[in-house]
VEXTOR-342498 format. One record per atom (N, C-alpha, C, CB): x, z, y negated. Coordinates in nm, 2 decimals. Atoms other than C-alpha are relative to their C-alpha. Glycine has a CB too. Layout:
BEGIN
VEXBA       c1       c3       c2
VEXBA        X        Z        Y
...
***
This chain:
BEGIN
VEXBA       c1       c3       c2
VEXBA    -0.03    -0.09     0.11
VEXBA    -6.67   -13.65     6.10
VEXBA    -0.10     0.12     0.02
VEXBA    -0.02    -0.07    -0.14
VEXBA     0.08    -0.12    -0.02
VEXBA    -6.80   -13.29     6.12
VEXBA    -0.02     0.06    -0.14
VEXBA     0.07     0.10     0.09
VEXBA     0.04    -0.06     0.13
VEXBA    -6.99   -13.13     5.83
VEXBA    -0.07     0.13     0.04
VEXBA    -0.09    -0.09    -0.09
VEXBA     0.08    -0.12    -0.02
VEXBA    -7.13   -12.78     5.80
VEXBA    -0.10     0.01    -0.10
VEXBA     0.09     0.12     0.00
VEXBA     0.11    -0.01     0.10
VEXBA    -7.47   -12.73     5.64
VEXBA    -0.03     0.15     0.00
VEXBA    -0.12    -0.09     0.05
VEXBA     0.04    -0.14     0.02
VEXBA    -7.54   -12.38     5.50
VEXBA    -0.15     0.02     0.01
VEXBA     0.06     0.05    -0.13
VEXBA     0.14    -0.04    -0.02
VEXBA    -7.86   -12.23     5.61
VEXBA    -0.02     0.14    -0.07
VEXBA    -0.04     0.01     0.15
VEXBA     0.03    -0.13     0.06
VEXBA    -8.03   -11.91     5.49
VEXBA     0.08     0.11     0.07
VEXBA    -0.15     0.03     0.00
VEXBA    -0.07    -0.12    -0.05
VEXBA    -7.86   -11.58     5.54
VEXBA     0.14    -0.03     0.05
VEXBA    -0.08     0.06     0.12
VEXBA    -0.15     0.02    -0.02
VEXBA    -7.51   -11.73     5.55
VEXBA     0.03    -0.07     0.13
VEXBA     0.06     0.13     0.00
VEXBA    -0.02     0.07    -0.13
VEXBA    -7.56   -11.92     5.88
VEXBA     0.04    -0.14    -0.03
VEXBA    -0.12     0.01     0.09
VEXBA    -0.04     0.14     0.02
VEXBA    -7.40   -12.26     5.92
VEXBA    -0.04    -0.08     0.12
VEXBA     0.15    -0.02    -0.03
VEXBA     0.04     0.08    -0.11
VEXBA    -7.52   -12.55     6.13
VEXBA     0.10    -0.12     0.00
VEXBA    -0.14    -0.05    -0.01
VEXBA    -0.10     0.11    -0.01
VEXBA    -7.28   -12.82     6.26
VEXBA    -0.07    -0.13    -0.01
VEXBA     0.07     0.01     0.13
VEXBA     0.05     0.13     0.01
VEXBA    -7.36   -13.17     6.14
VEXBA     0.11    -0.10     0.06
VEXBA    -0.03    -0.04    -0.15
VEXBA    -0.10     0.09    -0.06
VEXBA    -7.19   -13.43     6.36
VEXBA    -0.04    -0.14    -0.05
VEXBA    -0.01     0.01     0.16
VEXBA     0.03     0.13     0.06
VEXBA    -7.17   -13.76     6.17
VEXBA     0.12    -0.09     0.04
VEXBA    -0.01     0.00    -0.15
VEXBA    -0.11     0.09    -0.05
VEXBA    -6.97   -14.04     6.33
VEXBA     0.07    -0.07    -0.12
VEXBA    -0.05    -0.11     0.10
VEXBA    -0.07     0.06     0.11
VEXBA    -6.71   -14.22     6.12
VEXBA    -0.08    -0.13    -0.04
VEXBA     0.14    -0.04     0.05
VEXBA     0.07     0.12     0.03
VEXBA    -6.91   -14.55     6.14
VEXBA    -0.13     0.04    -0.08
VEXBA    -0.04    -0.07     0.12
VEXBA     0.12    -0.05     0.07
VEXBA    -7.23   -14.36     6.03
VEXBA     0.04     0.04    -0.14
VEXBA    -0.07     0.11     0.07
VEXBA    -0.04    -0.04     0.13
VEXBA    -7.04   -14.21     5.74
VEXBA     0.04    -0.12    -0.09
VEXBA     0.12     0.09     0.01
VEXBA    -0.03     0.12     0.07
VEXBA    -6.91   -14.56     5.64
VEXBA    -0.13    -0.07    -0.05
VEXBA     0.08    -0.09     0.09
VEXBA     0.13     0.06     0.04
VEXBA    -7.27   -14.69     5.64
VEXBA    -0.07     0.08    -0.11
VEXBA    -0.10     0.00     0.12
VEXBA     0.06    -0.08     0.10
VEXBA    -7.39   -14.40     5.43
VEXBA     0.08    -0.02    -0.13
VEXBA     0.01     0.15     0.03
VEXBA    -0.08     0.03     0.12
VEXBA    -7.10   -14.46     5.18
VEXBA    -0.04    -0.14    -0.05
VEXBA     0.15     0.01     0.03
VEXBA     0.04     0.14     0.04
VEXBA    -7.19   -14.84     5.17
VEXBA    -0.13     0.00    -0.07
VEXBA     0.00    -0.09     0.12
VEXBA     0.13     0.00     0.06
VEXBA    -7.55   -14.77     5.10
VEXBA     0.00     0.07    -0.14
VEXBA    -0.10     0.07     0.09
VEXBA    -0.01    -0.08     0.13
VEXBA    -7.46   -14.51     4.83
VEXBA     0.06    -0.09    -0.10
VEXBA     0.08     0.13     0.03
VEXBA    -0.07     0.09     0.09
VEXBA    -7.22   -14.76     4.67
VEXBA    -0.10    -0.11    -0.06
VEXBA     0.12    -0.06     0.06
VEXBA     0.09     0.10     0.04
VEXBA    -7.49   -15.03     4.66
VEXBA    -0.10     0.05    -0.10
VEXBA    -0.08    -0.06     0.12
VEXBA     0.10    -0.07     0.09
VEXBA    -7.74   -14.79     4.50
VEXBA     0.06     0.03    -0.13
VEXBA    -0.06     0.12     0.07
VEXBA    -0.07    -0.03     0.12
VEXBA    -7.49   -14.67     4.25
VEXBA     0.03    -0.13    -0.09
VEXBA     0.13     0.07     0.02
VEXBA    -0.02     0.12     0.07
VEXBA    -7.40   -15.03     4.16
VEXBA    -0.13    -0.05    -0.07
VEXBA     0.06    -0.11     0.09
VEXBA     0.13     0.05     0.05
VEXBA    -7.77   -15.12     4.12
VEXBA    -0.04     0.09    -0.12
VEXBA    -0.10     0.01     0.11
VEXBA     0.04    -0.09     0.11
VEXBA    -7.83   -14.81     3.90
VEXBA     0.09    -0.01    -0.12
VEXBA     0.01     0.15     0.06
VEXBA    -0.09     0.00     0.11
VEXBA    -7.53   -14.85     3.68
VEXBA    -0.01    -0.13    -0.08
VEXBA     0.15     0.02     0.04
VEXBA     0.01     0.13     0.07
VEXBA    -7.60   -15.21     3.58
VEXBA    -0.13    -0.01    -0.07
VEXBA     0.02    -0.12     0.09
VEXBA     0.12     0.02     0.08
VEXBA    -7.85   -15.27     3.30
VEXBA    -0.06    -0.14     0.01
VEXBA     0.02     0.04    -0.15
VEXBA     0.05     0.13    -0.01
VEXBA    -7.87   -15.64     3.34
VEXBA     0.04    -0.06     0.14
VEXBA     0.06    -0.09    -0.11
VEXBA    -0.02     0.05    -0.13
VEXBA    -7.91   -15.78     3.69
VEXBA    -0.01    -0.15     0.01
VEXBA    -0.09     0.07     0.10
VEXBA     0.01     0.14    -0.02
VEXBA    -7.85   -16.14     3.79
VEXBA    -0.06    -0.02     0.14
VEXBA     0.14    -0.07    -0.01
VEXBA     0.07     0.02    -0.13
VEXBA    -8.06   -16.29     4.08
VEXBA     0.10     0.00     0.12
VEXBA    -0.07    -0.13    -0.01
VEXBA    -0.09     0.01    -0.12
VEXBA    -7.76   -16.36     4.30
VEXBA     0.06     0.14     0.03
VEXBA     0.12    -0.10    -0.03
VEXBA    -0.04    -0.13    -0.03
VEXBA    -7.63   -16.01     4.26
VEXBA    -0.10     0.09     0.06
VEXBA     0.04     0.07    -0.13
VEXBA     0.11    -0.08    -0.06
VEXBA    -7.97   -15.86     4.34
VEXBA    -0.02    -0.05     0.15
VEXBA    -0.13    -0.02    -0.08
VEXBA     0.01     0.05    -0.14
VEXBA    -7.99   -16.09     4.65
VEXBA     0.10     0.06     0.09
VEXBA     0.00    -0.15     0.00
VEXBA    -0.11    -0.06    -0.08
VEXBA    -7.65   -15.97     4.77
VEXBA    -0.03     0.15     0.02
VEXBA     0.13    -0.02    -0.08
VEXBA     0.02    -0.15    -0.01
VEXBA    -7.74   -15.60     4.70
VEXBA    -0.12     0.02     0.10
VEXBA    -0.04     0.06    -0.13
VEXBA     0.12    -0.02    -0.09
VEXBA    -8.08   -15.64     4.88
VEXBA     0.04    -0.03     0.15
VEXBA    -0.11    -0.09    -0.04
VEXBA    -0.04     0.04    -0.14
VEXBA    -7.92   -15.82     5.18
VEXBA     0.09     0.11     0.06
VEXBA     0.08    -0.14    -0.01
VEXBA    -0.09    -0.10    -0.05
VEXBA    -7.64   -15.57     5.21
VEXBA    -0.07     0.13     0.03
VEXBA     0.12     0.02    -0.10
VEXBA     0.08    -0.12    -0.02
VEXBA    -7.88   -15.28     5.18
VEXBA    -0.08    -0.01     0.12
VEXBA    -0.08     0.03    -0.13
VEXBA     0.08     0.02    -0.12
VEXBA    -8.11   -15.42     5.44
VEXBA     0.08     0.01     0.13
VEXBA    -0.07    -0.14    -0.01
VEXBA    -0.09     0.00    -0.12
VEXBA    -7.83   -15.48     5.69
VEXBA     0.06     0.14     0.03
VEXBA     0.11    -0.10    -0.02
VEXBA    -0.05    -0.13    -0.02
VEXBA    -7.68   -15.14     5.63
VEXBA    -0.11     0.10     0.05
VEXBA     0.06     0.06    -0.13
VEXBA     0.11    -0.09    -0.05
VEXBA    -8.02   -14.97     5.68
VEXBA    -0.03    -0.03     0.14
VEXBA    -0.12    -0.02    -0.09
VEXBA     0.03     0.04    -0.14
VEXBA    -8.08   -15.17     6.00
VEXBA     0.11     0.07     0.09
VEXBA     0.01    -0.15     0.02
VEXBA    -0.11    -0.06    -0.09
VEXBA    -7.74   -15.05     6.14
VEXBA    -0.02     0.16     0.00
VEXBA     0.14    -0.03    -0.06
VEXBA     0.02    -0.14     0.00
VEXBA    -7.82   -14.69     6.03
VEXBA    -0.12     0.04     0.08
VEXBA    -0.01     0.05    -0.15
VEXBA     0.12    -0.03    -0.08
VEXBA    -8.15   -14.71     6.20
VEXBA     0.03     0.02     0.15
VEXBA    -0.11    -0.11    -0.01
VEXBA    -0.05    -0.02    -0.13
VEXBA    -7.97   -14.75     6.53
VEXBA     0.05     0.14     0.03
VEXBA     0.11    -0.10     0.04
VEXBA    -0.05    -0.13    -0.01
VEXBA    -7.80   -14.42     6.47
VEXBA    -0.11     0.10     0.00
VEXBA     0.10     0.03    -0.11
VEXBA     0.11    -0.09     0.01
VEXBA    -8.12   -14.25     6.36
VEXBA    -0.08     0.00     0.13
VEXBA    -0.09    -0.04    -0.11
VEXBA     0.08     0.00    -0.13
VEXBA    -8.30   -14.37     6.68
VEXBA     0.07     0.08     0.11
VEXBA    -0.01    -0.15     0.04
VEXBA    -0.07    -0.07    -0.10
VEXBA    -8.02   -14.23     6.90
VEXBA    -0.01     0.15    -0.03
VEXBA     0.15    -0.04    -0.01
VEXBA     0.02    -0.15     0.03
VEXBA    -8.04   -13.89     6.71
VEXBA    -0.14     0.04     0.03
VEXBA     0.03     0.02    -0.15
VEXBA     0.13    -0.04    -0.04
VEXBA    -8.41   -13.89     6.76
VEXBA    -0.02     0.02     0.15
VEXBA    -0.10    -0.11    -0.05
VEXBA     0.00    -0.02    -0.14
VEXBA    -8.37   -13.94     7.13
VEXBA     0.06     0.14     0.04
VEXBA     0.08    -0.11     0.08
VEXBA    -0.06    -0.13    -0.03
VEXBA    -8.14   -13.64     7.14
VEXBA    -0.09     0.12    -0.05
VEXBA     0.14     0.01    -0.08
VEXBA     0.09    -0.10     0.05
VEXBA    -8.39   -13.44     6.93
VEXBA    -0.12     0.02     0.10
VEXBA    -0.06    -0.05    -0.14
VEXBA     0.11    -0.01    -0.10
VEXBA    -8.67   -13.53     7.18
VEXBA     0.05     0.06     0.13
VEXBA    -0.06    -0.14     0.02
VEXBA    -0.05    -0.06    -0.12
VEXBA    -8.45   -13.44     7.47
VEXBA     0.02     0.15    -0.01
VEXBA     0.14    -0.06     0.03
VEXBA    -0.01    -0.14     0.02
VEXBA    -8.39   -13.10     7.32
VEXBA    -0.13     0.07     0.01
VEXBA     0.06     0.03    -0.14
VEXBA     0.13    -0.05    -0.01
VEXBA    -8.76   -13.04     7.28
VEXBA    -0.04     0.01     0.14
VEXBA    -0.10    -0.09    -0.08
VEXBA     0.04     0.00    -0.14
VEXBA    -8.82   -13.14     7.64
VEXBA     0.07     0.11     0.08
VEXBA     0.03    -0.14     0.06
VEXBA    -0.08    -0.10    -0.07
VEXBA    -8.54   -12.92     7.76
VEXBA    -0.05     0.14    -0.02
VEXBA     0.15    -0.01    -0.03
VEXBA     0.05    -0.13     0.04
VEXBA    -8.67   -12.62     7.57
VEXBA    -0.13     0.03     0.06
VEXBA     0.00     0.01    -0.15
VEXBA     0.13    -0.01    -0.06
VEXBA    -9.02   -12.68     7.70
VEXBA     0.01     0.03     0.15
VEXBA    -0.09    -0.12    -0.02
VEXBA    -0.02    -0.02    -0.15
VEXBA    -8.89   -12.69     8.06
VEXBA     0.05     0.14     0.02
VEXBA     0.10    -0.10     0.05
VEXBA    -0.05    -0.13    -0.01
VEXBA    -8.72   -12.36     7.99
VEXBA    -0.10     0.11    -0.04
VEXBA     0.12     0.02    -0.09
VEXBA     0.11    -0.10     0.03
VEXBA    -9.06   -12.20     7.90
VEXBA    -0.03     0.02    -0.15
VEXBA     0.04     0.13     0.05
VEXBA     0.03    -0.01     0.14
VEXBA    -9.06   -12.24     7.52
VEXBA    -0.13    -0.07    -0.03
VEXBA     0.12    -0.06    -0.09
VEXBA     0.11     0.07     0.05
VEXBA    -9.37   -12.33     7.34
VEXBA     0.04    -0.12    -0.09
VEXBA    -0.10     0.09    -0.09
VEXBA    -0.04     0.12     0.07
VEXBA    -9.38   -12.67     7.16
VEXBA     0.05     0.03    -0.14
VEXBA    -0.13    -0.09    -0.02
VEXBA    -0.05    -0.04     0.13
VEXBA    -9.34   -12.51     6.81
VEXBA     0.14     0.06     0.00
VEXBA    -0.10     0.09    -0.07
VEXBA    -0.13    -0.06    -0.01
VEXBA    -9.05   -12.30     6.91
VEXBA     0.11    -0.11     0.05
VEXBA     0.00     0.11     0.10
VEXBA    -0.09     0.11    -0.05
VEXBA    -8.89   -12.60     7.10
VEXBA     0.03    -0.10    -0.12
VEXBA    -0.06    -0.08     0.11
VEXBA    -0.03     0.09     0.11
VEXBA    -8.93   -12.82     6.79
VEXBA     0.09     0.07    -0.11
VEXBA    -0.14    -0.03    -0.07
VEXBA    -0.09    -0.07     0.09
VEXBA    -8.77   -12.55     6.57
VEXBA     0.14     0.00     0.05
VEXBA    -0.06     0.15    -0.02
VEXBA    -0.13     0.00    -0.05
VEXBA    -8.48   -12.53     6.80
VEXBA     0.06    -0.14    -0.01
VEXBA    -0.01     0.04     0.15
VEXBA    -0.05     0.14     0.01
VEXBA    -8.44   -12.91     6.80
VEXBA     0.04    -0.02    -0.15
VEXBA    -0.11    -0.10     0.05
VEXBA    -0.03     0.01     0.14
VEXBA    -8.45   -12.90     6.42
VEXBA     0.13     0.06    -0.04
VEXBA    -0.11     0.05    -0.09
VEXBA    -0.12    -0.07     0.03
VEXBA    -8.17   -12.65     6.41
VEXBA     0.12    -0.07     0.06
VEXBA    -0.01     0.15     0.05
VEXBA    -0.11     0.06    -0.08
VEXBA    -7.96   -12.83     6.67
VEXBA     0.03    -0.14    -0.06
VEXBA    -0.03    -0.01     0.14
VEXBA    -0.02     0.13     0.05
VEXBA    -8.01   -13.17     6.50
VEXBA    -0.04    -0.02    -0.14
VEXBA    -0.08    -0.10     0.09
VEXBA     0.04     0.01     0.14
VEXBA    -8.02   -13.13     6.13
VEXBA     0.04    -0.13    -0.07
VEXBA     0.07     0.11    -0.08
VEXBA    -0.03     0.13     0.06
VEXBA    -7.86   -13.47     6.07
VEXBA    -0.11    -0.10     0.01
VEXBA     0.12    -0.06     0.08
VEXBA     0.11     0.09    -0.01
VEXBA    -8.18   -13.63     6.18
VEXBA    -0.09     0.01    -0.12
VEXBA    -0.09     0.04     0.13
VEXBA     0.07    -0.01     0.13
VEXBA    -8.36   -13.49     5.88
VEXBA     0.07    -0.06    -0.11
VEXBA    -0.02     0.15    -0.03
VEXBA    -0.08     0.06     0.11
VEXBA    -8.08   -13.59     5.65
VEXBA    -0.01    -0.15     0.01
VEXBA     0.15     0.04     0.02
VEXBA     0.01     0.15    -0.01
VEXBA    -8.08   -13.95     5.79
VEXBA    -0.14    -0.05    -0.04
VEXBA     0.02    -0.04     0.15
VEXBA     0.14     0.04     0.03
VEXBA    -8.46   -13.97     5.76
VEXBA    -0.02     0.00    -0.15
VEXBA    -0.10     0.09     0.06
VEXBA     0.02    -0.01     0.14
VEXBA    -8.46   -13.86     5.40
VEXBA     0.09    -0.10    -0.08
VEXBA     0.04     0.14    -0.05
VEXBA    -0.09     0.09     0.07
VEXBA    -8.16   -14.07     5.30
VEXBA    -0.05    -0.14     0.02
VEXBA     0.14     0.01     0.07
VEXBA     0.05     0.13    -0.02
VEXBA    -8.31   -14.38     5.46
VEXBA    -0.13    -0.03    -0.08
VEXBA    -0.03    -0.02     0.15
VEXBA     0.12     0.01     0.08
VEXBA    -8.65   -14.32     5.29
VEXBA     0.04    -0.03    -0.14
VEXBA    -0.09     0.12     0.01
VEXBA    -0.04     0.02     0.14
VEXBA    -8.48   -14.30     4.95
VEXBA     0.07    -0.14    -0.02
VEXBA     0.10     0.10    -0.04
VEXBA    -0.06     0.13     0.01
VEXBA    -8.27   -14.61     5.02
VEXBA    -0.10    -0.12     0.01
VEXBA     0.11    -0.02     0.11
VEXBA     0.11     0.10    -0.02
VEXBA    -8.58   -14.81     5.13
VEXBA    -0.08    -0.01    -0.13
VEXBA    -0.09     0.04     0.11
VEXBA     0.07     0.01     0.13
VEXBA    -8.74   -14.72     4.79
VEXBA     0.08    -0.08    -0.10
VEXBA    -0.02     0.14    -0.06
VEXBA    -0.09     0.08     0.09
VEXBA    -8.44   -14.87     4.61
VEXBA    -0.01    -0.15     0.04
VEXBA     0.15     0.05     0.01
VEXBA     0.01     0.14    -0.06
VEXBA    -8.46   -15.18     4.84
VEXBA    -0.13    -0.06    -0.05
VEXBA     0.00     0.01     0.15
VEXBA     0.13     0.05     0.05
VEXBA    -8.83   -15.22     4.74
VEXBA     0.01    -0.03    -0.15
VEXBA    -0.11     0.10     0.02
VEXBA    -0.01     0.03     0.14
VEXBA    -8.74   -15.19     4.37
VEXBA     0.09    -0.12    -0.03
VEXBA     0.07     0.12    -0.07
VEXBA    -0.08     0.13     0.01
VEXBA    -8.47   -15.46     4.41
VEXBA    -0.09    -0.12     0.02
VEXBA     0.12     0.01     0.09
VEXBA     0.09     0.11    -0.04
VEXBA    -8.73   -15.68     4.57
VEXBA    -0.10    -0.03    -0.12
VEXBA    -0.08     0.03     0.13
VEXBA     0.09     0.02     0.12
VEXBA    -8.97   -15.62     4.28
VEXBA     0.07    -0.06    -0.12
VEXBA    -0.06     0.14    -0.04
VEXBA    -0.07     0.05     0.12
VEXBA    -8.71   -15.69     4.02
VEXBA     0.03    -0.15     0.03
VEXBA     0.13     0.08    -0.02
VEXBA    -0.02     0.14    -0.03
VEXBA    -8.62   -16.02     4.20
VEXBA    -0.13    -0.08    -0.02
VEXBA     0.05    -0.01     0.15
VEXBA     0.12     0.07     0.02
VEXBA    -8.98   -16.12     4.20
VEXBA    -0.03    -0.01    -0.15
VEXBA    -0.12     0.07     0.07
VEXBA     0.02     0.00     0.14
VEXBA    -9.01   -16.03     3.83
VEXBA     0.09    -0.11    -0.07
VEXBA     0.02     0.13    -0.06
VEXBA    -0.10     0.09     0.05
VEXBA    -8.69   -16.23     3.75
VEXBA    -0.05    -0.15     0.03
VEXBA     0.14     0.02     0.05
VEXBA     0.04     0.13    -0.04
VEXBA    -8.83   -16.53     3.94
VEXBA    -0.12    -0.04    -0.08
VEXBA    -0.04     0.00     0.15
VEXBA     0.12     0.04     0.08
VEXBA    -9.16   -16.52     3.76
VEXBA     0.04    -0.03    -0.15
VEXBA    -0.10     0.12     0.00
VEXBA    -0.05     0.02     0.14
VEXBA    -8.98   -16.49     3.42
VEXBA     0.07    -0.13    -0.01
VEXBA     0.09     0.11    -0.04
VEXBA    -0.07     0.12     0.00
VEXBA    -8.76   -16.78     3.51
VEXBA    -0.09    -0.12     0.01
VEXBA     0.10    -0.01     0.12
VEXBA     0.10     0.11    -0.01
VEXBA    -9.06   -17.00     3.61
VEXBA    -0.08    -0.01    -0.13
VEXBA    -0.09     0.03     0.11
VEXBA     0.08     0.01     0.12
VEXBA    -9.24   -16.91     3.29
VEXBA     0.09    -0.03    -0.12
VEXBA    -0.07     0.13    -0.03
VEXBA    -0.09     0.03     0.11
VEXBA    -8.93   -16.97     3.08
VEXBA     0.03     0.12    -0.09
VEXBA    -0.06    -0.11    -0.09
VEXBA    -0.02    -0.12     0.08
VEXBA    -8.93   -16.62     2.95
VEXBA     0.15     0.05    -0.01
VEXBA    -0.08     0.12     0.05
VEXBA    -0.14    -0.04     0.00
VEXBA    -8.57   -16.55     3.04
VEXBA     0.09    -0.09    -0.09
VEXBA     0.06     0.00     0.14
VEXBA    -0.07     0.10     0.08
VEXBA    -8.44   -16.87     2.88
VEXBA    -0.02     0.02    -0.14
VEXBA    -0.03    -0.14     0.05
VEXBA     0.04    -0.01     0.14
VEXBA    -8.63   -16.81     2.56
VEXBA     0.07     0.13    -0.06
VEXBA    -0.15     0.01    -0.01
VEXBA    -0.06    -0.12     0.06
VEXBA    -8.50   -16.45     2.52
VEXBA     0.15    -0.01    -0.01
VEXBA    -0.04     0.12     0.09
VEXBA    -0.14     0.02     0.01
VEXBA    -8.14   -16.56     2.59
VEXBA     0.04    -0.09    -0.12
VEXBA     0.06    -0.05     0.13
VEXBA    -0.03     0.09     0.11
VEXBA    -8.16   -16.84     2.33
VEXBA    -0.04     0.06    -0.13
VEXBA    -0.08    -0.13     0.02
VEXBA     0.05    -0.06     0.12
VEXBA    -8.32   -16.62     2.07
VEXBA     0.11     0.08    -0.07
VEXBA    -0.12     0.08     0.01
***
């Protein structure tokens, strides 16, 4: 799938996102939206969300690693053509904007994954202390 990202002064950069990568991004987005929209979470649902989110992030990491290799290759190529490191890095950032997008997306998804884990631990502690049962019986 090809996307165009608007830059300053009306310029556009081509974002090349494979169909599989787009499916992973959609899956992760759906998991996060499901988590966010539910006010009461059940442990099994949280376990499933956490597992699916972890597996999807792992698969997406493979794509991020490949994009990072391409990014590094661009820097190396530009340096061999006489560019300074800063200029070569700027060129790589322009040629591979999807790497930044993937990095930011994955960081945000990992924060949700941590929150799901925290909520599971809290539910477990409440269950052990009897707090959940008491509040449901009241």
